[in-house]
C-alpha distance (Angstrom), angle and dihedral (degrees) to the residues before:
residue distance angle dihedral
M1 . . .
L2 3.86 . .
S3 3.74 115.5 .
K4 3.80 119.3 -126.5
S5 3.85 89.6 -104.4
S6 3.88 91.8 51.3
E7 3.82 89.3 49.0
N8 3.79 90.9 51.4
E9 3.84 92.0 46.6
R10 3.84 89.1 50.8
Q11 3.81 90.1 44.9
N12 3.79 91.5 56.1
N13 3.81 91.1 66.3
F14 3.86 90.7 60.8
F15 3.84 125.8 97.5
N16 3.73 122.4 -138.0
V17 3.85 100.7 -146.1
C18 3.83 94.3 88.3
C19 3.80 94.9 82.1
S20 3.81 91.0 57.2
C21 3.81 94.6 48.3
K22 3.79 113.1 130.7
T23 3.84 101.3 -176.6
D24 3.71 123.0 118.7
Y25 3.72 89.5 -118.5
D26 3.78 113.6 83.8
C27 3.74 121.5 -168.3
C28 3.80 90.8 -153.3
H29 3.80 96.0 53.5
G30 3.82 119.1 88.1
T31 3.79 96.0 -23.4
R32 3.85 101.8 118.1
P33 3.78 101.7 -161.1
P34 3.79 112.9 -151.0
I35 3.73 117.3 -104.5
T36 3.89 120.1 -154.6
G37 3.72 120.0 -154.1
E38 3.76 91.1 -104.3
R39 3.83 93.7 49.5
R40 3.89 89.1 50.5
R41 3.76 90.2 54.1
I42 3.75 91.7 48.8
I43 3.82 92.5 48.6
E44 3.82 93.7 45.3
E45 3.87 90.7 50.3
Y46 3.82 90.0 48.4
L47 3.82 91.9 50.4
R48 3.81 90.9 51.5
R49 3.85 93.5 44.5
E50 3.79 93.0 47.6
K51 3.93 92.4 39.4
I52 3.79 92.2 -124.9
P53 3.82 108.7 160.9
A54 3.86 110.5 -128.7
V55 3.71 115.1 159.0
D56 3.77 114.0 -174.3
A57 3.85 90.1 -7.0
F58 3.86 97.1 169.9
A59 3.82 134.9 60.7
E60 3.79 130.3 -170.2
E61 3.76 131.2 -152.0
E62 3.81 111.0 140.3
Y63 3.83 88.6 -15.5
V64 3.78 139.4 1.1
F65 3.86 116.1 -86.3
P66 3.81 136.6 157.7
R67 3.80 111.7 -75.6
E68 3.76 116.5 -108.9
N69 3.83 125.6 -125.9
R70 3.83 122.5 -126.3
E71 3.81 90.0 -84.3
G72 3.86 91.0 53.0
Y73 3.85 96.4 -106.5
C74 3.77 123.5 134.3
V75 3.76 109.8 -91.1
F76 3.83 88.3 -123.6
H77 3.82 91.2 58.5
D78 3.84 109.9 103.2
M79 3.82 102.3 -139.5
K80 3.84 92.1 -157.6
T81 3.80 100.9 47.3
R82 3.79 95.2 27.1
K83 3.82 86.9 -135.9
C84 3.80 131.0 124.3
M85 3.76 112.8 -103.2
I86 3.85 91.7 -151.5
H87 3.83 95.6 39.0
A88 3.86 94.9 140.3
V89 3.89 91.6 54.8
K90 3.78 102.4 24.5
P91 3.85 121.8 143.5
E92 3.78 118.8 -71.6
T93 3.79 94.7 -113.6
C94 3.82 89.9 54.4
V95 3.80 89.7 51.2
A96 3.79 91.6 49.5
G97 3.83 95.3 48.8
P98 3.02 127.4 153.6
I99 3.83 84.5 30.2
T100 3.83 115.5 78.6
F101 3.78 133.4 176.4
D102 3.78 145.5 -144.4
I103 3.73 131.1 -175.9
N104 3.76 117.7 -128.4
K105 3.84 105.2 -131.2
K106 3.81 93.4 -153.5
S107 3.81 100.1 48.1
G108 3.87 97.9 24.7
K109 3.83 88.0 -134.8
I110 3.79 123.8 139.1
E111 3.78 110.6 -117.1
W112 3.85 117.6 -151.9
F113 3.75 121.7 -145.6
I114 3.80 134.3 -179.4
K115 3.82 126.2 -150.8
M116 3.73 119.7 -111.7
E117 3.75 117.4 -101.1
K118 3.76 92.5 -121.2
I119 3.77 91.0 68.5
C120 3.84 97.6 30.3
P121 3.83 119.5 31.8
L122 3.87 88.5 -167.1
A123 3.68 90.7 61.4
G124 3.78 89.4 60.1
V125 3.73 92.0 47.1
V126 3.77 92.1 50.5
Y127 3.82 97.3 39.5
N128 3.81 92.6 51.9
D129 3.77 94.6 52.3
K130 3.84 105.2 62.4
T131 3.76 93.6 -166.1
M132 3.79 92.4 50.7
L133 3.90 89.4 44.0
Q134 3.82 91.2 54.0
K135 3.82 92.6 45.9
H136 3.81 93.6 48.9
L137 3.86 92.9 41.2
D138 3.79 89.8 53.7
S139 3.83 89.9 51.0
A140 3.83 92.6 43.8
K141 3.84 92.1 49.4
K142 3.81 90.5 52.3
E143 3.82 92.0 49.3
L144 3.80 95.0 44.8
K145 3.79 97.6 43.7
K146 3.79 88.0 52.5
L147 3.79 89.9 51.0
V148 3.75 93.1 47.5
K149 3.82 91.9 48.8
E150 3.86 91.9 51.7
L151 3.78 98.7 45.6
R152 3.78 122.3 95.9
P153 3.83 111.9 -117.8
L154 3.79 95.2 -110.5
V155 3.81 91.2 49.7
L156 3.80 90.5 50.4
E157 3.81 90.9 50.0
A158 3.77 89.5 51.7
I159 3.79 92.4 51.4
L160 3.82 92.4 46.1
R161 3.81 90.5 55.1
K162 3.80 88.6 62.0
D163 3.84 110.3 102.2
E164 3.79 117.7 -124.1
P165 3.73 103.6 -160.5
E166 3.74 124.7 -172.1
T167 3.84 96.5 32.8
F168 3.77 135.6 116.6
K169 3.77 131.7 -152.8
I170 3.84 117.4 -103.6
G171 3.74 102.0 171.2
E172 3.80 150.0 -32.4
E173 3.83 140.4 -143.3
């Protein structure tokens, strides 16, 4: 379980422009972010503590992810406010956005990508401010490395098969 101070520290790395996004692409629609066992426990504890009703909040196919509503949105996406109901404890890939990753099978290195501005206005804001980009990239790397470390190999393979269109490489390690 994350303490309130850890949730607040993690929260400080988020950007608030997402809820005003007007693009046709919506990060909370049909994305199915992976949920580790630890992240699921953290989210479920947060839901109980904050008294947020979430019956049968998770689904599993090749891996566990937040269930989608009838319109294909994450069950934690508030359709009225366009905000995440579990923002402080949301999945690592959601925190990292608009940064994504892949693993180069030949080198074993993690490759870092950023979404193109045309599908994510936040990506343009972040990319055009090098200080902000570095701060967010550091935060995203921390979140995504933790995720990769906690995922079972078959789950990681399933996630890496998902195409991430409209991105470009910004580094590797």
